[in-house]
N, C-alpha and C positions, 0 to 999 in steps of 0.2 A: 407670665404670661402672652400666647397669644389669643385673641378673641374673637370672636364674630358675633356680630348683632345682624338680625333681620327682622321685615313682618310678614308676617303669617296673615292670610285675610279668609272670611268664610266662603268667598264668593272672589270670580277673577274680575267681577263687575267692579265689586270696592277695589283694587288695587288702579284699574282707568280711571279713578276718578282723582288719584293723587300726581301732582305734575313734577312732585320733586317729593326729598325727605333733607332738612338741614340737620345734623347732628354735632351738637356742641357736648366737647367732651372736658376731660381736666385741663386744667393749667398747664399738669406735666406733658402734656403729649405736643409732636412736632406741630398736630394741626388742630389748634382750640375748634376750628369751626371746618366740617366736611359736606359737600352736596352730595348727595346723591341722586340721578334721575333714573335709573332705569330697576323696577321690580326684580325679583322681592325688598329691591333697596338695601343690599346688604353690603356689611361697613364692617373689614377684616384688621383690625391694630395688634398691638404688641403693647403691653402696659406693665410695669411691675407692682401695682396698686390697685383696688378696687375703687370706684365709685360710681356716682348716677349717669348714666347717661342722657341725654337730652332730646328727643326727636320731635321736631316740628312738621308736621306733615303738611307742605302746602298744596293746597285744592284747587283742579280747574276753575273752581266756581271763585275763586279768589280769596273763601277761608283757609284762616291756618289753624288745625286741632295741635294741640300739645300733649304728649307724653312720654315719660318716665323710667329707665328699668335699671335696677341695680345689678352692675358687675357684679361675679362670684365665680371663684376659680377651683370648685369644689367640684360638683357633678357633673355633668358633661350638659346638658341641658336643664334652662331652666324658662320656663313662661310668665309672661305677664299679660296675663287676656284684661284688656280695655274695651269697651261698648262705646264706639263714638258713631256719628250721623256723619258717612261719607259721603252717600248719594243724595244729588240732588234731590226733592220732591218732584214725582215725574206727571207729566197730563195723563188725562186717561185716553188719549187718543190726538195722532200727529191729524191736522186739518193739511189741505192738497193748495191750499194759498202757502204762500213762500214769502216770507221778509227779504228783499236780498240786503240790508243794514246785518241780518245776521247770516247771509251766506256769505257776506266778507267777511266776518270774524270765525270762520270754518277754515279762514286759507292761513297756512302755515308761513311766519315770516321772522326769521332771525339774524340778527347780525354780530361779528366777531369783530373783537376790538385786539387788536394785536399792539402792545405796546410796554413803555417800560412804567408808566404812571405816575412820572413825574411832573408836576402839572408847570409851565415855566413864564407861561405868557396870559393875560387873560383873567379866568376864575381859577385863583389859587388853592384857596380853601376847599377841605375833599367832603364837607357838608354841604357846601357850594353847590359844589360839583354835583353830587350827586341828585339836590333839590331841581338841577337847570336839568340834570338828563330827566329825571321823574315827569318835569313838565316839560319837557320834548316830546317825549314817549306819548303823553297824555293828549297831544296835537295833534298826531295820527288818528286817534279816533279807533272806528273800527280797522284800520290798517295798521293797525299797533304793532310791533315787532316785538320779540324777545331779546336781551344784549347778553352776551358770554362776552368775555373779559381774560387775556391770555398775559399773565406778567411774564417779560423776558429780562432774565439775570438776575441774580443777587441781590440787589440795589433797589430792584424795583417798589414801587408804593403798595402791599397788598393790600392795606387797609383800606386804599381808596379804590380799588379794582373791584374787593369784594362788596363793596357797599354798593359800586355799579354796576355790578350782575347781578344783585338781591333786587338794586332798583328795578332793572330788567328784566327778571323773573329768570333768568339765565344762569351759567354757572362760573365759576373761575377757575383756572387752570394755571398752576406755576412753570414755567418753560425757564429751566435750569442752564441749556443750553443748545446750539443749532442743531444739534442729533435729535432732541426728544420735539422738535417742532411738529415734525406729523406726527407721533405719537398723540401729542397733547389736543390736536386739532381730528385726530381719529376718533378718539375720546368724547371729544365734545360732538361731532357732526354723528356716531353712535346714534343717540335717542333720534335721530331727523331720519338716516338711513337702513337700521336694522331692520331684518324683518320680524313682525309679532307674530303674524298672523297667517298661517300656507291654506291652499285650498278653499277660500273663499267660497262659500256658496250661499246665495241670495234667491228668495222664493218670493211672490208675492200670490196668496193666493185668492180670487176674486169672488164678489159676491155676484149669484145666481142673476142674470139680467146683463152684467157687465161683462164687457168680450176686451180681448188683446187687437188692438189697430195696426201696434207695430212695437219691437223692441228695437229701437235704435244703441246699436253696443254692437263693438266689434267680437266681445266675447263671448263664445258659445254658450247656447241657452236651448232649454227644450217649452216647447209650449203645446202642453194639451189638458184633455179634458177629464177631473176625476171622477170620481161614482157617485159624486153627487151631482154630476151637473156643472160645477163651478171649474172655470176656464184658471188653470195654475202657470205661472211662468217660474222657470229656474234659470239663473245665472250663473255661470261659473267663470267668478271674477277675482281667480289665481291668489298672486300673494300680496299680503298689505306690508308695507315700512311701516313703522313708526308715526303715529300722527298723520299717515298719509290718508288724502280724501279722493273717496270713489265713485262719481260719479254716472250713472245710468239710467238714459230718458227711453219711460216706455209711454206709449199713447196708448190713449184706453178711450172704448165707444161707450157712452152712458144712456140708459133708457132716461125715458123722458121723465121730467121732475114730478114727483109727487107734492101735492103743496106747496101754498104761497113763499114761503122760508120756513128750510128746513134743512139741517143736515143729511146725507147720505153715507154712509156706509157702504164704501167701495170696495175694500177688501183685508186682507191682513198682511200682514209683511214678516219673515223671518227670517233669519242669517246664523251658519253653522262655521265654523271653521277649527283649524287644529293650533291652538296655542303654541306656540316657540317658547312661550317665556314659564308656561305652567306643565307643558308636556302631555298635555292631554285636551281632547274636544271640547268647542264650547259651544254653544247655543245661546240664539237671544230670539224672544216674541212668545207669543205674536203679539204684533202691534199695529193697530187699529189704525187705516187708512180712510178718513172720510174727508169730503168736500161740503159745501155750504150752495144750496141749490136753491134756483128762483123764479119763479114764473115768469117774468121778463126782466131783460137786461136792456138798458140803454145805450152804453158803453163798454168797452170791453179793453180792460188794462193787461197786457201780457206783460208774464213775468221776465224781466230781462235777461236773467240767469237761466231760465229753461232757454230762451229762445238765442241766445249767446251756445248753451250748450247743442242744439238742434242744429244752430250754424254751421257749428263746427264740424258735424257728424254728415250733414249732405256735401260739406266742401271737400273730406275726405273718402267720401263713398264717391263725388265725381272724380275727384282725381284717380282712386283707385280703379275708376272704369275707363277713362282715358289712355292712362299707360296700357290696360290690357289691350284695349283697343288698337293702340301704335300696334305692339307687338305682334297683332295678328294682321 
């Protein structure tokens, strides 16, 4: 019997909280453990008997949640409803001050290991190799990367490569012959290069008194004033790949601070896009944007990430102007 299992969520936001799903099947199946990295985490297999499928949800915040579903070949569909805490606790607002260390964590870093998985020198034991890989990844700190493995040939060590992929938070792929190399790499890269959202639109509605000094982006944007007198900027951010990060720098003019030490609400952020995974439009927001104001400041510590992004934009702008001047 051919059967298919997938996860269905109350909201698309729940699906984004899951990094991958690890399915554990019956010992009679060809693949005992299968990793799926794209929502709705669909798995199709052929079995001659029913059994309990174990699905472990590996979340982006490091937690792992476990559910079970009993296969049945009678009705066309069966559902198993489970209430799980997928979303991390949300903050009431986003402060304008940014931690460079947290920004480094947002960068996607991946390592692909292509090997027969047979250790011949140095550390030979599978558990010791996995422990050494874990320690090496931990030493990277904020620059930690994921590790995906590709086993080539029928005599490779699947146990070792599966263990390394699990330690590295990646996926393990079996490459039977040279003709399948491209397909295996393509499937692994799919999570990084596939488009997840189209026509992304970002909006920033400012509190009265806060104005826009400049929008530093090459994307098309509109800057206008609403009926309530608040300024609003809308940026058309095009399409997004899976796990892609998009930085857009907006300079604001703030009124004089009121109070010696307080948080000032600058505005609200919104996002809209068409989800390719769910085949429907989705919206997020409002998210409060606030900044801590002080009556006096002895020294100013600029955020290196903001300075880097501003320098890139100004450099690109200067090069574009120079090219245009050279043509004329």
